[in-house]
C-alpha positions as CSV (number, residue, x, y, z in Angstrom):
1,X,18.6,57.5,42.7
2,X,17.7,54.4,44.6
3,X,17.3,51.2,42.7
4,X,13.6,50.0,42.8
5,X,13.1,46.9,44.9
6,X,11.0,44.0,43.7
7,X,7.5,44.1,45.0
8,X,6.8,41.8,48.0
9,X,3.1,42.7,48.0
10,X,1.0,39.5,48.2
11,X,-1.1,40.5,45.2
12,X,1.9,41.1,43.1
13,X,3.6,37.9,44.0
14,X,0.4,36.0,43.2
15,X,0.2,37.5,39.7
16,X,3.9,36.5,39.1
17,X,3.3,32.9,40.2
18,X,0.2,32.7,38.0
19,X,2.1,34.0,34.9
20,X,5.0,31.5,35.6
21,X,2.6,28.6,35.9
22,X,0.8,29.6,32.7
23,X,4.1,29.7,30.8
24,X,5.2,26.4,32.2
25,X,1.9,24.9,31.0
26,X,2.4,26.2,27.5
27,X,6.0,24.9,27.3
28,X,5.4,21.5,28.9
29,X,4.0,18.6,26.7
30,X,0.4,17.8,27.2
31,X,-0.1,14.8,29.5
32,X,-1.9,11.9,27.9
33,X,-5.4,11.0,29.1
34,X,-5.2,7.5,30.6
35,X,-8.1,5.2,29.9
36,X,-9.0,2.3,32.2
37,X,-7.6,-1.1,31.2
38,X,-8.9,-2.1,27.8
39,X,-9.2,-5.4,25.9
40,X,-7.4,-6.2,22.6
41,X,-9.9,-6.2,19.7
42,X,-12.4,-3.9,21.5
43,X,-12.8,-0.3,20.2
44,X,-11.9,2.6,22.6
45,X,-13.3,6.1,22.1
46,X,-10.8,9.0,21.9
47,X,-11.3,12.7,21.6
48,X,-10.0,14.8,18.7
49,X,-6.5,16.1,18.9
50,X,-6.0,14.6,22.4
51,X,-3.1,12.3,23.2
52,X,-4.7,9.2,24.9
53,X,-2.9,6.3,26.6
54,X,-4.7,3.0,26.4
55,X,-3.5,0.2,28.6
56,X,-4.5,-3.3,27.6
57,X,-5.0,-6.5,29.4
58,X,-1.8,-8.6,28.7
59,X,0.6,-5.6,28.9
60,X,0.4,-3.7,25.6
61,X,0.3,0.1,26.0
62,X,-0.8,2.4,23.1
63,X,-0.4,6.2,23.1
64,X,-2.5,7.5,20.2
65,X,-3.7,10.8,18.8
66,X,-6.3,11.3,16.0
67,X,-7.3,14.5,14.4
68,X,-11.0,13.7,14.9
69,X,-13.1,12.0,17.5
70,X,-12.8,8.3,16.7
71,X,-12.9,4.7,17.9
72,X,-9.4,3.2,18.1
73,X,-8.9,-0.6,18.0
74,X,-5.7,-2.4,18.7
75,X,-6.0,-6.2,17.9
76,X,-3.7,-9.2,18.2
77,X,-2.3,-10.1,14.9
78,X,-2.2,-13.9,14.7
79,X,-2.7,-14.6,11.0
80,X,-0.1,-13.3,8.5
81,X,-1.6,-11.5,5.5
82,X,1.3,-12.7,3.4
83,X,4.2,-15.1,4.0
84,X,7.1,-13.4,5.7
85,X,10.1,-12.3,3.6
86,X,12.8,-14.9,3.1
87,X,15.2,-15.3,6.1
88,X,12.7,-13.7,8.6
89,X,11.0,-15.6,11.4
90,X,8.0,-14.4,13.5
91,X,8.6,-13.6,17.2
92,X,5.8,-14.6,19.5
93,X,3.9,-12.8,22.2
94,X,1.3,-14.6,24.2
95,X,-1.4,-13.0,22.1
96,X,0.2,-13.6,18.7
97,X,3.0,-12.4,16.4
98,X,1.9,-8.7,16.1
99,X,-0.9,-6.1,16.2
100,X,-3.2,-4.3,13.9
101,X,-4.2,-0.7,14.5
102,X,-7.5,0.7,13.2
103,X,-9.3,4.0,13.6
104,X,-12.9,4.7,12.7
105,X,-12.6,8.4,11.6
106,X,-10.0,11.1,10.9
107,X,-6.3,10.7,10.3
108,X,-3.7,9.3,12.6
109,X,-1.5,12.1,14.2
110,X,0.8,9.8,16.2
111,X,0.9,6.4,17.7
112,X,3.4,4.8,20.1
113,X,3.2,1.2,21.0
114,X,4.8,-0.6,23.9
115,X,4.3,-4.3,23.3
116,X,3.9,-7.0,25.9
117,X,7.1,-9.0,26.7
118,X,8.0,-11.6,24.1
119,X,7.7,-15.2,25.2
120,X,10.9,-16.5,26.9
121,X,11.6,-18.7,23.9
122,X,11.3,-15.8,21.4
123,X,13.4,-13.4,23.5
124,X,16.2,-16.1,23.8
125,X,16.6,-16.1,20.0
126,X,17.7,-12.4,20.0
127,X,21.5,-12.5,20.3
128,X,24.5,-10.5,19.0
129,X,24.2,-12.0,15.5
130,X,20.4,-12.0,15.3
131,X,18.4,-8.8,15.0
132,X,14.8,-8.1,16.1
133,X,12.7,-6.0,13.7
134,X,9.2,-4.7,13.2
135,X,7.6,-5.1,9.8
136,X,4.6,-3.2,8.6
137,X,2.3,-4.9,6.0
138,X,1.6,-2.4,3.2
139,X,-1.8,-3.1,1.7
140,X,-1.2,-1.2,-1.5
141,X,2.1,-2.8,-2.2
142,X,0.9,-6.2,-0.9
143,X,4.3,-6.5,0.8
144,X,6.1,-6.0,4.1
145,X,8.4,-3.1,4.9
146,X,10.7,-2.7,7.9
147,X,10.4,0.2,10.3
148,X,13.7,2.1,10.2
149,X,13.8,2.2,14.0
150,X,13.0,-1.3,15.2
151,X,12.5,-0.2,18.8
152,X,13.5,-3.5,20.4
153,X,14.4,-3.2,24.1
154,X,16.9,-5.7,25.6
155,X,14.4,-6.4,28.4
156,X,12.3,-8.4,25.8
157,X,9.7,-5.9,24.5
158,X,9.4,-3.4,21.6
159,X,8.7,0.4,22.2
160,X,8.2,2.1,18.8
161,X,6.3,4.7,16.8
162,X,3.7,3.3,14.4
163,X,3.7,5.5,11.3
164,X,0.3,4.4,9.9
165,X,-2.7,2.4,10.7
166,X,-2.5,-1.3,9.6
167,X,-0.8,-4.5,10.6
168,X,2.6,-4.9,12.3
169,X,4.5,-8.1,12.8
170,X,7.6,-8.6,14.9
171,X,10.4,-10.8,13.5
172,X,14.0,-11.8,13.8
173,X,16.7,-12.4,11.2
174,X,20.5,-12.7,11.0
175,X,22.1,-9.3,11.4
176,X,23.4,-9.2,7.8
177,X,20.0,-9.9,6.1
178,X,18.8,-7.0,4.0
179,X,15.7,-5.2,5.4
180,X,12.5,-5.5,3.3
181,X,11.2,-2.3,1.8
182,X,8.6,-1.2,-0.7
183,X,9.2,0.8,-3.8
184,X,8.9,4.6,-3.6
185,X,9.5,4.6,0.1
186,X,12.4,6.7,1.2
187,X,15.1,4.9,3.3
188,X,17.7,6.7,5.3
189,X,21.4,6.3,4.3
190,X,24.7,7.2,6.0
191,X,28.4,6.4,5.9
192,X,27.5,2.9,7.3
193,X,26.5,0.5,4.6
194,X,22.7,-0.1,4.5
195,X,21.2,-3.2,2.8
196,X,17.6,-3.1,1.6
197,X,15.5,-5.6,-0.3
198,X,12.7,-4.1,-2.4
199,X,9.4,-5.7,-3.3
200,X,10.3,-5.0,-7.0
201,X,13.0,-7.6,-6.9
202,X,16.0,-5.3,-6.3
203,X,18.5,-5.7,-3.5
204,X,20.5,-2.5,-2.8
205,X,23.6,-2.0,-0.6
206,X,24.2,1.7,-0.2
207,X,26.3,4.1,1.8
208,X,26.6,7.9,1.4
209,X,29.1,10.4,2.8
210,X,26.4,12.4,4.7
211,X,23.1,11.6,6.3
212,X,20.8,11.2,3.3
213,X,17.9,9.1,1.9
214,X,17.4,7.0,-1.1
215,X,14.1,6.3,-3.0
216,X,13.7,3.5,-5.6
217,X,10.9,3.4,-8.2
218,X,10.3,-0.1,-9.5
219,X,8.9,-0.6,-13.0
220,X,8.3,-3.6,-15.4
221,X,8.1,-1.4,-18.5
222,X,9.7,1.6,-20.1
223,X,9.0,3.8,-23.2
224,X,12.7,3.9,-23.9
225,X,13.9,1.3,-26.5
226,X,16.2,-1.4,-25.4
227,X,20.0,-1.1,-26.1
228,X,21.0,-2.2,-29.6
229,X,21.4,-6.0,-29.6
230,X,19.8,-6.4,-26.2
231,X,16.4,-7.1,-24.7
232,X,15.0,-6.3,-21.3
233,X,13.6,-8.7,-18.7
234,X,11.0,-6.4,-17.2
235,X,13.3,-4.9,-14.5
236,X,13.6,-1.1,-14.4
237,X,14.6,0.9,-11.3
238,X,14.6,4.7,-10.9
239,X,17.1,5.3,-8.0
240,X,17.4,8.8,-6.5
241,X,19.1,10.4,-3.5
242,X,17.5,13.3,-1.7
243,X,20.8,15.2,-1.8
244,X,21.9,14.4,-5.4
245,X,25.4,16.0,-4.8
246,X,26.3,13.5,-2.1
247,X,28.9,10.8,-2.9
248,X,27.5,7.3,-3.0
249,X,28.9,3.8,-3.0
250,X,26.4,1.0,-3.9
251,X,25.8,-2.4,-5.3
252,X,22.7,-3.4,-7.2
253,X,21.5,-7.0,-7.3
254,X,18.5,-8.5,-9.1
255,X,17.2,-12.1,-9.0
256,X,16.1,-13.0,-12.5
257,X,13.4,-15.4,-13.5
258,X,14.1,-19.1,-13.4
259,X,12.4,-19.6,-16.8
260,X,15.2,-17.7,-18.7
261,X,17.4,-19.7,-21.1
262,X,20.7,-20.4,-19.4
263,X,22.7,-18.9,-22.3
264,X,20.6,-15.8,-22.2
265,X,20.7,-15.5,-18.4
266,X,24.5,-15.7,-18.5
267,X,24.6,-12.6,-20.8
268,X,22.5,-10.4,-18.4
269,X,24.0,-7.1,-17.3
270,X,23.0,-3.8,-15.8
271,X,22.7,-0.6,-17.9
272,X,21.9,3.0,-16.9
273,X,20.2,5.7,-18.8
274,X,22.6,8.5,-19.7
275,X,20.5,11.7,-19.7
276,X,23.2,13.7,-21.6
277,X,23.7,11.1,-24.4
278,X,20.0,10.0,-24.2
279,X,21.1,6.3,-24.4
280,X,21.6,3.2,-22.3
281,X,25.2,2.9,-21.1
282,X,27.0,-0.2,-19.8
283,X,29.4,0.3,-16.9
284,X,33.0,-0.6,-17.7
285,X,33.4,-2.9,-14.7
286,X,31.8,-4.1,-11.5
287,X,29.2,-6.4,-13.1
288,X,28.6,-10.1,-12.7
289,X,26.1,-13.0,-13.0
290,X,25.8,-15.8,-10.5
291,X,23.9,-18.6,-12.2
292,X,23.7,-20.7,-9.0
293,X,21.6,-17.9,-7.2
294,X,20.2,-16.4,-10.4
295,X,21.5,-12.9,-9.3
296,X,22.9,-10.3,-11.7
297,X,25.0,-7.7,-9.8
298,X,26.6,-4.3,-10.5
299,X,28.7,-1.9,-8.3
300,X,28.2,1.8,-9.0
301,X,29.0,5.3,-7.6
302,X,26.0,7.1,-9.2
303,X,22.2,6.7,-9.3
304,X,19.8,7.2,-12.2
305,X,17.4,4.9,-14.1
306,X,18.8,1.3,-14.2
307,X,17.7,-1.7,-16.2
308,X,18.7,-5.4,-16.5
309,X,19.1,-6.5,-20.1
310,X,20.5,-9.5,-22.0
311,X,22.0,-10.4,-25.4
312,X,19.1,-10.9,-27.7
313,X,21.1,-13.3,-29.9
314,X,21.2,-15.7,-27.0
315,X,17.4,-16.0,-26.5
316,X,16.2,-17.9,-29.6
317,X,12.8,-16.7,-30.6
318,X,11.8,-15.8,-27.0
319,X,11.7,-12.1,-26.3
320,X,10.3,-11.8,-22.7
321,X,9.5,-14.4,-20.0
322,X,7.7,-13.3,-16.8
323,X,6.7,-16.1,-14.4
324,X,4.3,-16.0,-11.4
325,X,3.6,-12.3,-11.6
326,X,1.2,-11.0,-8.9
327,X,-1.7,-8.6,-9.0
328,X,-3.7,-7.2,-6.1
329,X,-6.8,-5.1,-5.6
330,X,-4.6,-2.0,-5.1
331,X,-2.3,-2.9,-8.0
332,X,-4.6,-4.7,-10.5
333,X,-2.4,-4.5,-13.6
334,X,1.2,-4.9,-14.8
335,X,2.8,-3.6,-18.0
336,X,5.8,-4.8,-19.9
337,X,7.7,-3.5,-22.9
338,X,9.4,-5.3,-25.8
339,X,11.1,-4.1,-29.0
340,X,10.3,-5.5,-32.4
341,X,13.1,-5.6,-35.0
342,X,10.9,-7.3,-37.6
343,X,8.3,-6.4,-40.2
344,X,7.7,-10.0,-41.1
345,X,6.4,-13.0,-39.1
346,X,4.6,-12.4,-35.9
347,X,4.9,-11.1,-32.4
348,X,3.1,-13.5,-30.0
349,X,1.9,-12.6,-26.5
350,X,0.9,-15.7,-24.5
351,X,-0.8,-15.1,-21.1
352,X,-1.5,-17.9,-18.5
353,X,-3.6,-17.3,-15.4
354,X,-2.6,-19.4,-12.5
355,X,-5.0,-18.4,-9.7
356,X,-7.2,-15.6,-8.5
357,X,-9.5,-13.2,-10.4
358,X,-10.2,-13.3,-14.2
359,X,-7.5,-11.5,-16.3
360,X,-7.3,-9.9,-19.7
361,X,-4.3,-8.6,-21.8
362,X,-4.0,-5.6,-24.0
363,X,-1.3,-4.7,-26.6
364,X,-0.3,-1.3,-28.1
365,X,2.6,-0.2,-30.3
366,X,4.7,3.0,-30.3
367,X,2.8,4.7,-27.4
368,X,4.3,6.3,-24.3
369,X,1.5,4.9,-22.1
370,X,0.7,1.3,-21.3
371,X,-2.4,-0.1,-23.0
372,X,-5.8,-0.2,-21.3
373,X,-9.5,-0.8,-22.0
374,X,-9.8,2.6,-23.6
375,X,-6.4,2.7,-25.4
376,X,-5.1,-0.4,-27.1
377,X,-4.4,-1.9,-30.5
378,X,-5.4,-5.5,-29.5
379,X,-7.6,-6.8,-26.7
380,X,-7.4,-10.4,-25.4
381,X,-10.1,-12.7,-24.3
382,X,-11.1,-12.9,-20.6
383,X,-9.3,-15.8,-18.9
384,X,-11.4,-17.1,-16.0
385,X,-10.2,-20.6,-15.5
386,X,-7.0,-21.4,-13.5
387,X,-4.2,-22.4,-15.9
388,X,-6.3,-21.0,-18.7
389,X,-4.3,-19.4,-21.6
390,X,-4.9,-16.7,-24.2
391,X,-2.7,-15.4,-27.0
392,X,-2.6,-12.1,-28.7
393,X,-0.7,-12.1,-32.0
394,X,0.5,-9.2,-34.2
395,X,1.5,-9.9,-37.8
396,X,1.2,-8.2,-41.3
397,X,-2.6,-8.7,-41.3
398,X,-3.0,-7.0,-37.9
399,X,-4.2,-3.4,-37.4
400,X,-1.7,-1.9,-37.2
401,X,0.5,-4.5,-38.9
402,X,3.7,-5.8,-37.4
403,X,6.5,-3.3,-37.7
404,X,9.7,-2.2,-36.0
405,X,9.1,-0.3,-32.8
406,X,8.3,-0.5,-29.1
407,X,5.3,-2.7,-28.0
408,X,3.7,-2.6,-24.6
409,X,1.5,-5.4,-23.2
410,X,-0.5,-5.0,-20.0
411,X,-2.3,-7.7,-18.0
412,X,-5.4,-6.6,-15.9
413,X,-7.2,-8.4,-13.1
414,X,-10.9,-7.7,-13.7
415,X,-13.3,-7.6,-10.8
416,X,-10.7,-8.4,-8.1
417,X,-11.9,-7.2,-4.7
418,X,-9.8,-9.4,-2.3
419,X,-6.7,-11.6,-2.4
420,X,-4.1,-11.8,-5.1
421,X,-4.0,-13.1,-8.7
422,X,-1.0,-14.7,-10.4
423,X,-0.1,-15.1,-14.0
424,X,2.8,-15.7,-16.4
425,X,3.6,-14.0,-19.7
426,X,5.7,-15.2,-22.7
427,X,6.5,-12.9,-25.6
428,X,8.1,-14.6,-28.7
429,X,8.7,-14.1,-32.4
430,X,6.9,-16.5,-34.7
431,X,6.2,-17.2,-38.3
432,X,2.6,-15.9,-38.2
433,X,-0.6,-15.8,-36.3
434,X,-1.4,-19.5,-36.2
435,X,-0.8,-22.1,-33.5
436,X,1.6,-24.1,-35.7
437,X,3.6,-21.1,-36.8
438,X,3.8,-19.6,-33.3
439,X,5.8,-22.6,-32.0
440,X,8.2,-22.6,-34.9
441,X,11.9,-21.9,-34.0
442,X,13.4,-18.6,-35.1
443,X,15.5,-20.3,-37.9
444,X,12.2,-20.9,-39.9
445,X,11.4,-17.2,-39.5
446,X,14.7,-16.4,-41.0
447,X,14.2,-18.8,-43.9
448,X,10.7,-17.3,-44.5
449,X,12.2,-13.8,-44.6
450,X,14.8,-15.0,-47.2
451,X,12.2,-16.6,-49.3
452,X,10.1,-13.5,-49.4
453,X,13.1,-11.3,-50.3
454,X,14.0,-13.7,-53.2
455,X,10.4,-13.7,-54.4
456,X,10.4,-9.9,-54.4
457,X,13.6,-9.8,-56.5
458,X,12.2,-12.3,-59.1
């Protein structure tokens, strides 16, 4: 039988071409709708689920898609919301040091920004030993975090994906400076060493055998008691790999408070929580303290919950010192944990407000949760004045009375709508709940305990 020949009829050919064009249209990416030249700071209307290219006077180009009809506003970012992280310098465009992206409705599907060219002076600073980077200001964390793909083009501009609405600033730093990151934000890892500096005070150098990601949770409190003979300094970190079976090589570094006693600071070390033994464990090697930089370090080949602790015998009657702690509208409270090994004398919590909104402290004992307005043993007075101080004190006359166990103290900013609030916290062991006794050195507490014991025998 003869093999059928393809149809050459004009109608058949037309149908084939139509089908082919339709298939190509389905497979090809949708072309962006291009708007007329726009002005920075002026809202531009976009349709829902439609990729739209907006070209701005001055050279910026934004490709954006939103899942609802909305107004999109790209503005020059001239005033920093927060001082840049240490070791980073702003790079200048003619319009400022960055941009803010806002949408009036819906959720951002995608956004790609091509910046104008840097000024000649700014572009000249980017060399082989200096890296260019884009930082996003995270409102909830009140901190900057580096985009993992900086997007700098050697021609002097940035071309990069913007993951969220908000503010972006473009910076430079020496190539070996750790990238800023925020807690609970996954960061990519690989066989090449990655250095990250978290807003919780941790610096982490990490490499993994395969492509992986690391997530760090930062806390100032824990329900787990401190190791025997040690006390925490409000530094706890839950460190997890996405692929937990991957091999890891890492170094942890934490910069401790300048208010710590020198002898106590010299005793600081890292401990990790052993899930099998249900106890804090100290690594056999790889730890150090640099008193000149106030950094306590630890090398490790595994991740879990880590904490920084120090020898309690080296800290006199002081138990916890936290200086210049920051609160924000999205993070209006901080909680800390201390262990009490006494059932005599007092446990004193002194809070000092430095600036910002009014603050109040709460204390609770032997509870897994931090104290609050609805769940506390003691409630402090409202501190409204800058450098104002309030003290909560627990002794044998308190309800409940002083006893061995885990205490949590939380400081709340009340009524804070904008800006930040700073405070300091000191927890110490005293002779009793009076101003004279609180300041007494720990040797007097020991003498009082001996006197009470003798009286009981007699």
